C-alpha positions in Angstrom: 6.9 2.1 -7.8 8.6 5.9 -8.2 5.2 7.7 -7.7 5.2 5.2 -4.2 8.3 6.4 -2.8 7.6 10.3 -4.4 4.4 10.3 -2.6 5.7 8.8 1.2 3.6 10.4 3.8 6.0 13.1 5.6 6.3 12.7 9.7 3.3 15.5 9.1 1.0 13.9 7.0 -2.4 13.3 8.5 -4.1 9.9 9.6 -6.2 10.2 5.6 -2.2 11.3 3.7 -1.0 8.2 5.2 -3.5 5.7 4.8 -4.0 7.1 1.7 -0.9 6.3 0.4 -0.7 2.7 2.2 -4.1 2.0 -0.7 -1.5 3.1 -3.5 0.9 1.0 -2.6 -1.4 -1.9 -2.1 -2.7 -1.4 -5.2 1.2 -1.7 -6.3 1.7 -4.5 -5.0 -1.7 -5.9 -6.7 0.1 -4.4 -9.4 2.3 -7.0 -9.5 0.7 -10.2 -8.5 -0.6 -9.4 -11.6 2.7 -9.3 -13.7 4.7 -11.5 -12.0 4.0 -15.4 -11.3 7.0 -16.0 -9.7 5.8 -13.4 -6.6 2.0 -13.4 -6.7 0.9 -15.1 -3.3 4.3 -12.7 -1.7 3.3 -9.7 -3.5 -1.1 -10.4 -2.0 -0.3 -10.9 1.3 1.8 -8.6 1.0 -1.1 -5.3 -1.1 -3.8 -7.5 2.2 -1.5 -5.9 4.7 -1.3 -2.6 3.2 -5.0 -2.7 2.6 -5.9 -4.1 7.0 -3.2 -1.4 7.8 -5.2 1.7 6.2 -8.3 0.5 7.4 -6.9 0.3 11.3 -6.0 3.9 10.8 -9.2 5.3 9.6 -10.7 3.0 12.0 -8.9 4.7 14.8 
């Protein structure tokens, strides 16, 4: 989680940098889902949303 916070893109970030950050976020959420059964479904939904957002950013 620390890496995700430290790499949050700033206002001058490129679309590719922002998309990459969303992929990092999705990976972190997938890790949480694998480790925490109680929050698994929520984390997986959030991970999927982050993957979709990254894809949409790169498609624009």
